[in-house]
N, C-alpha and C positions, 0 to 999 in steps of 0.2 A: 364428517371429514372437515368441514369448514371451521368447526369449533376447535378441533385439534390443530389445524393449520394456524388459527389465530393465537392459540397458546404457544405454539412453537415459535411463531414470529415475534411474539412479545418477549419470550425468553431470549431469543437471538438478538433482538434489538437492545435489550438490557446488557447482555454480555458484551456486545460490540461497543456500547457506550463506555463500559468499564475499561475495556482494553484501550480504547482511544484516549480516554482521560489519563490512564496510567502511562501510556506511551508519550503523551504530550508532557507529562511531568518529567519523565526521563530525558526527553529532548531538551527541555528548558534547563534541567539540572546540568546537562552537558554543554550548556551555553551555545546551542545551535538553534537555528530557525527553520531547519528542514527536517521533517520527520523521516527516519530511516527504518528499514525493515528490522534492523537490530533493536531499535527502540520497541517495536511491537513484540519481538521475540522475548526481550527482557521483561516487558510488561506481562506477557502471558506466563512466563516463569514465576513472576512475583504473585500472580493471581492463581497459581497452581493449575494452569491449563496446558494441554498438550501442544507441542509445536506443530505448526502448519508449514508445509514446504511451498515455496514460491520464488519470486525474483530475488536475487542477491542484492544487497544494499549497494554494491559497487556499480550497479547499472543505473545510469541516469534515465529516469522516465519523465518525459514532459507531459503533464496533464493539461488538457484544455476543455473548456465548456463547449457543449454541442451548440451549434448555431440556432437550432429550432427549439431546444429545451435547455434552459439555463440551469436546471437542477441535475442535468446529466453530464457527467465528466467522462472523458475517454483518454487513453494513452495515445499521444500523437506519435505516428510512426516515424522512425528515423529514415531520412532520405540519404542514400549512399550513392556517390558518384562512382560508377563502375570503372571509369578511366583512371581515377585516382587510386582506387583499390587495386587495380591491375598493375599500375606503375610503381607501387610501393615495393621495396625490396623485402623478400621473405627472410625471416631469421631461422 
């Protein structure tokens, strides 16, 4: 089982590197410095990989490094002021 897991991990790591490299090329070609989910989707299409569903690129996701582990990143939760949310007029 460990041998199979190592082979799968190696293959996954290689594919992820290919996707990220291609995504960054698309991002730079678009003259942006922020990687969007659209870039990843286009890279996966270019590499003939199936689409993966996730967050839409219109959502702003703030990533931060974990205080105890600098190699670990997480999505910073959005803080919503409920008073402001309630006072906004509904459309």
